[in-house]
N, C-alpha and C positions, 0 to 999 in steps of 0.2 A: 493229603497234598502229593503224596509220592506218585499215585497212579495218574493223577491229572497231569503231573509234571512231566512224566514219561510220555504220555499220549500226545500232549502239546508238542513236545520236542520232536516226535515222530511225524505229527502233521506237518510242522514246518520244514522238515527234512525232504518230505515229499514234494514239496513246492519248488525245491532246488532241482536244478537240471545238473546232476553230479554223476549220472551214470550208475549202473548196478554196483560195480566195485565200490565207487565211492560211497554209495549208500550203506553197504555192508560195513564199511569202515566207520562210518559216521554213527550208525546205530550202535556199534560195538562201543565207540568212545563215549557215546551218551550213556549206555547202560554202566559203564565203568564209572563214569563221573557220578551217576545217581547212586551207585552202590557205595562209593567212597563218602559221599556226602551224607549218606544216611536216609536218603528219601525213601528207598526201597524198604529198607529195615523199620521205617517208621509206619509203614502202611498197615493200618488196623481196621480198614473200612469194611472187611468181611468178619471182624471177630467183636465179640463182646466178652467182658470179663467181670468178675466179683472178687473184690479183695476184703479180707477180714482184717481189722486193724485193732490191736489190744494195745491200749497206752497205759503205763505205770501211773500216770497223774492225769493230765488233760491232753487231748490230741491237738494242742495248739503250740505256737512257737514258731521261730525262725526255721528250725529243722524240718518241721512239718510242712511248711510252706514251700520250701526248696523241694521237698520229696514230692508234692503235688505237681510243681512247675515242671520237674524233670519228667514225670509221667506224661504230662501234656505234651511235651517236646517229643516224645516217644510215640506219640499218637494215642495215648490212653486219656480220654477226656471224660470226667466225671459228668454224668447225667446224659451222655451220648452213647459211649460204648463201654463205659466204666461205672460200676457201682461200688461204693466203699461203705462197708459196714463198720462203724467206729464204736468202740466200747471203751470206757474210762474207768480206772481203778481209783482214781483221785487219791492216790497214795496209800490206799488201803489194801495191802497186799493179801490179806486174807480173802479179799473179793476176787483174786486172780483165777483160782480154779473154776469158780462158777461162770466168770465171764468168758474163759477160755472155752468151756463146754457149750456156752451159748454160741459163740462164733463157729465153732465146729459144727453144730447143728444146722447152720445156715448153708453148709456145703460150698464155701467159697473155692475160688480156683487157687488161691494162695493166701496165707496169713502172714502178716508182717508185725513185727514187735520189737522195739528198742528195749534193751537190758536183758541180762541173763535170767532174771527172776520171771519176766513176762514169757520169754522163749520157753523156759523150763515148763511153765505152767501149760503152754499151748502144746508142746511136745508130749507132755503127759496125757493130754487130751485126744491126741491124734498121731498115729504113725503113718498116716496115709496121705493127707494133705499136705502139700508142700509148704515150708515155713522159711521165711526169709528174715533173718535177724540184723541188728545193727548195734554198735556200742557194747559189744561183749568182750570182756577182756581175756576170757579163756574158755572158748567153746568146747575143747577136748577136755579140759579138766571138769567143766560142768556137765560132761556126759552128752552133749548136744550133737557133736560129731565125732567120728573115729579118729580122723586126722585132718588137718588143714588142707592138705592137697587132695585128699579123697574123703569127703565127708561120710559116705557110706550109708547115710539116713536120709530122711525127708527133710533135712535142715541144712541151710547154708547160710551165707550172708557176709557182712562186713565187720570186722572187729574195730575196736577204737584204740586198743592198748596193745603193746607188746609186753606179754606177760613176763614177770621176773626182773624187769628194770624200771617200770614206770613210777612207782611209788619211791624207790630209791632215789630216783633222779629228782623227784619232788623235794625231797629231804635235801639233797646237794644244793639245789638252787635256793631254797629258803634259807639255808645255812650260809650260804655265800652272801645273801642279802642281810642276814641277821647273824654275823660270825660269833656275837657274844652269847648266844642262846645255848643252854646248857639242858633244858628240859623242853622236849617237844611234845605237843598234843597230837592226837589223831583222832578225827571224828569220822564215824562211819555208820552204816546201816546194818544193825545185827541181823535183818531178815534177809540180806543180800548175800548168798552163799558164796558167790564168786568173789566179792568184795572182802568178805571174812578170809577166805582162802589165801588172797593177795597179801592182806594185811599180816597174816600168820606168817607167810613166807618172807616178805620183803621188809617189814619193820624191823626184826631182829639184825637183818644184814645192814640197814641204814644205821641202826643204833650203835652197831659195833664199828662200822667204819668211820662214823663222825664222833664217836665217843659220847653218846647222849643218853639221857634217861628219857623214855617215852611213856607216856600215859595214854591208853586208848579208851575212849569214851564212845559208847554206842547209842544209837536211837532205833525206835521201831516204826514210828509213824511221826507226821509233821508236827504234831502237838508236843513231841518230846524235845524239839530242838532248843527252846528257849532254855529249859532246865539243863540241857546238855552244855550250851555255852556257859551258864552260870557255873556249872560243876568244873569246867575247864579253868574258869577264873579262879575258882577256890583252890584248885590244884596248882595254881601259879605257873602256868606254862609260859614259857618265853616265846613260842611260835607254835604255829598250828598248820597241820597238812589235812586238807578236806578231801576225804577219798570220794571220787566221783559216784552220785547217786542221784536219782530223779528227785525223791522227796527232800533232799539237801539242795538242790539247784532250782526248785520250782516254788514260788517266784523267784526269779533271778536276785531280787534285792533283799529279800527276807534274811538269810544268813549273813550276808555282808553287813547289814545295818547291825545285827545283833553282836557281831564279832567286833565291829567298830565301837560300839558302845563299851565293849569289855577292854579294848584297847589292845587286842592281840594281832601281831602280824600274822598273816594266814595266806597260804599258797591254796589255790584252787584248781580244779581240772575243767573248769568251765569258763570260757572267754566272756559269757554274758555276766557273770558274778563280778569280774573286774570292771566291765563297763557300767556295772550298777553300784561300783564304790568298793569292791574288794581290792587288795593290795596286788596280787600277782597271780597268773595263771601260766601253767605249762599244759597246754591243751592240743589235743588232735584237732584237725580241720572238721569242726562239727558240721558245716554246710557241705563240705566234700563228701564226708561219710554219708549224709543223708541223700546226696546226689547219687552216689554210688549204690546206696540201698535201693533207690528207684530203678537204677540200671539193672540190678540183679532180679528185681521184681519182674521186669520187662523180659529178661531171659527165660524165667521160668513160664510166664504167660506165653511165651512163644515155643514151648516145649522143651526147654532145657531140664536135665534131670538133676535135681538138688543133690543126689548121692554122688555125682560126678562133676559137680561144679565147685571148684576150689574156694575155699574161705579167702577172702582178701584181707591183708593186714595193712596198717598205714604205713605211709613212706616217709612222713614228716610231721613234726610238731610245731605249734606256734608258742611263743613266749610273749605275753602281754604284762605290761607293768602300769600300775595307775600311780603316776608321779604325784598327783595331788594328795593321795592316801598315804603315800610314803612320806611326803612332807609332814602330814598331820600326825604320823606316828614317830616323827623325829628321825627318820631313817636316811642315810645317803646311800642312793643306788650306786654300787660300783660300776666303773667303766666297762668291765668285762660283761655285765648284764646289759648295760645299756647298748652296747654294740651288738649283743646277741638277740636283743629284743625285736620281735616282729611289729609290735605296735606299742608306743608310748601314749598314754591317755593323760593329758594335761587337766 
């Protein structure tokens, strides 16, 4: 659209009797307008690209839809000037190294992958092809980049979490909602090294701050989830913090349904879980991160060097509360949370 838009504007200007000086001024104004509105930046008419996409579960869901839509807005249209090679691990993380090697073998222009586990597998497979990640809590600690400001590697992207604060904040919010709770559970994926590192650092801090006993229960595959929830019930935890992880959030209703059956108040890091019946979520803007992910891919496809493209951190989080679930659990949501909530689901 950009080239046609600019040419059409120039043709119309030539039809006007505005003199040479006026013509130069009008052309300059038109070019400034086009650059500011992104028409020129979106011109991919002379380019084609191939993206490799490795998904920890399925390459489906609202975030992937937004990612594709944003790429189209930026001029990258699948089937026209863009090819996306998708590979799905289906929650089986032992498949990631093989799938990463398969994608690298296709020699795409850029590889994308949400989650630190996926990004780690891809980085282990190539140090040359640019990698753009999303939803990674600690890319420095995971060894993906040297610093957030200057990655220094073939990897960059958008984080979803501010390291060192996020799990603690989840504890604080849930304790505010369930002040009588003395024993908290934490559900996490043992195969997610970043999640394990965050749990090891932040859970003791939260436990000490709130004077709580904490039981950490781990899973390694989707099939472990029912047993993990049963174990949490046996441990008689008063409340539960679910640490964000693809196999724990896909499909969105699986874990909330199991936790509802166990009658445990839980806080999630996925808004979809609360819309599917979960109690409360303290979440980054998942769709916003997916949109920025696509914009980063666009930068790299247009020649940006990932080693010099700073990693972006989130600027805000959303608080969602399912009022129906709270009522079912016999909880009264305090005014402080009602006022702070971005969305109340009735």
